[in-house]
N, C-alpha and C positions, 0 to 999 in steps of 0.2 A: 630652453624654456619649457618645451613640451614634456621633456623628461622629468623635470622638477614637478610639474603639475600632475603628471601621471603617477609619480612616486608618492606625492601627497595624498592623492585619492586612494591609492592602494593602502597606504598607512591608515587613513581614516576608516576605511572599510574593515581592515583587520582589527583595529581597536574596537569598532562598533560590535563586530561579531564575537570578539573575545569576551566582551562584557555581557553578551546576551546568551551565554551558554546555559542551556536549561538545567535546572537542578535535578538531582536524582529522583526526587519525588515526582516531578513533572514528566521525566523520561519514562517512568513506569506506566503512565497513562496514555502515552502516545501509541497509536496503532502501528503494528508492524507492517512491513511491506506486503507480507502474505495476507494479512487481514484486509488491507486496502485493496489488494487484488480481488479478494473474494467479494468485497462490497461492490466493487465496480462490475464484476461478473454478474452478481445478483441483480444489480440495477439494469444492466443491459438485457439480461434474460427476461426481466419483468416489464420491459419497455412497451411491449405490445399488449400487456394486460394478462398474459398467461405464460407459464413456463412449460415448454414442450419436452417430451421424452428425448427428442433429437438434441436439443440444447443441453440437457442434463448429461447425455452420453458423451457429447463432444467435450464438455468441461471435465467430466470424470476422466476421460481418456487423456486429456491434457495434463491434469493434475497428477495422475498416476505415472505418466511418462516423465514429468519434470521433477517431482519430489519423491523422496523415499516413501515406502508404503505406509508407514505409520503416520507420517506428516500429511500425506495425501488423504488418509482417512479422516484425520482431524479437520482438515480444511473442507472436506466434503460435508462433515457434520456442521461446520460453521456456515457453509453455503445453504444447507438444508434449513438451518435456523433463520438465516437472512431471507430466504424466499418464502418462509411461512409467516413472516410478520405482516 
């Protein structure tokens, strides 16, 4: 009995999410994981009301060590834009 119930729930969830696939137009407007990371970093850095040089250096060091150089530069520009708003 439990197996039938569990299988029915899995099937219903699968059908629900299969019908809810975002269209290509909507996917283009979704933020990427990288953009979301930068937004969170900017929010945390600004939590005390000011962005310090130490915070910027730590984030810069992280981005350069984790991403390729060109991608890290682009993300740093995005971070700069987010913290200037």
